[in-house]
C-alpha positions in Angstrom: 50.3 78.6 233.9 51.0 81.6 236.1 54.6 82.8 236.1 56.2 84.0 239.3 59.1 86.5 239.5 61.0 85.7 242.6 64.0 87.5 244.2 67.2 85.5 244.5 70.1 86.4 246.7 73.6 85.1 245.5 76.6 85.0 247.8 80.1 83.6 247.4 81.3 81.5 250.3 84.8 81.0 251.6 85.2 77.8 249.5 84.3 79.5 246.2 80.7 78.0 246.1 77.8 80.2 245.1 75.1 80.1 247.8 71.6 81.1 246.5 68.5 81.9 248.6 65.0 82.8 247.8 63.8 85.0 250.7 60.1 84.6 250.0 60.3 81.0 251.3 61.7 80.1 254.7 64.7 77.8 254.4 64.9 78.0 250.6 68.7 77.8 249.9 70.9 75.9 247.5 74.4 76.2 246.1 76.6 75.4 243.0 80.1 75.7 241.7 78.9 78.3 239.2 76.1 80.9 239.3 74.3 79.0 236.6 74.5 75.7 238.5 73.4 77.4 241.7 70.4 79.0 239.9 69.3 75.6 238.4 69.6 74.1 241.9 67.5 76.8 243.5 64.8 76.3 240.9 64.4 72.7 242.1 64.2 73.8 245.7 61.6 76.5 244.8 59.5 73.9 243.0 59.5 71.8 246.2 58.6 74.8 248.3 55.7 75.7 245.9 54.3 72.2 246.4 53.9 72.9 250.1 53.0 76.7 250.0 50.0 78.6 248.7 51.3 81.4 246.5 49.0 83.9 248.3 50.8 83.0 251.6 54.4 83.8 250.4 56.5 86.3 252.3 56.6 89.7 250.7 60.1 90.6 249.5 60.5 94.3 250.2 64.1 95.0 249.0 67.7 94.8 249.6 69.7 97.4 251.6 73.2 97.7 252.7 73.9 98.6 256.3 77.2 100.2 257.4 78.6 99.0 260.7 81.8 100.3 262.3 84.2 97.5 263.2 86.8 97.9 265.9 90.2 96.8 264.8 
């Protein structure tokens, strides 16, 4: 069995839930009350995505950058 190492983005929403996304799949998101729960949930979503997507056709994750934007107060 081939193992994949996939990037996961974790955010905290306004209600205190952890939102997780896997950017190599379009629309691959889930959530949980804890980070561990969110990661378990995204694993299930990734498995569903893998059923419909050839591994060779995955989006290529390049990296994460922070962009500074000036906000008018």
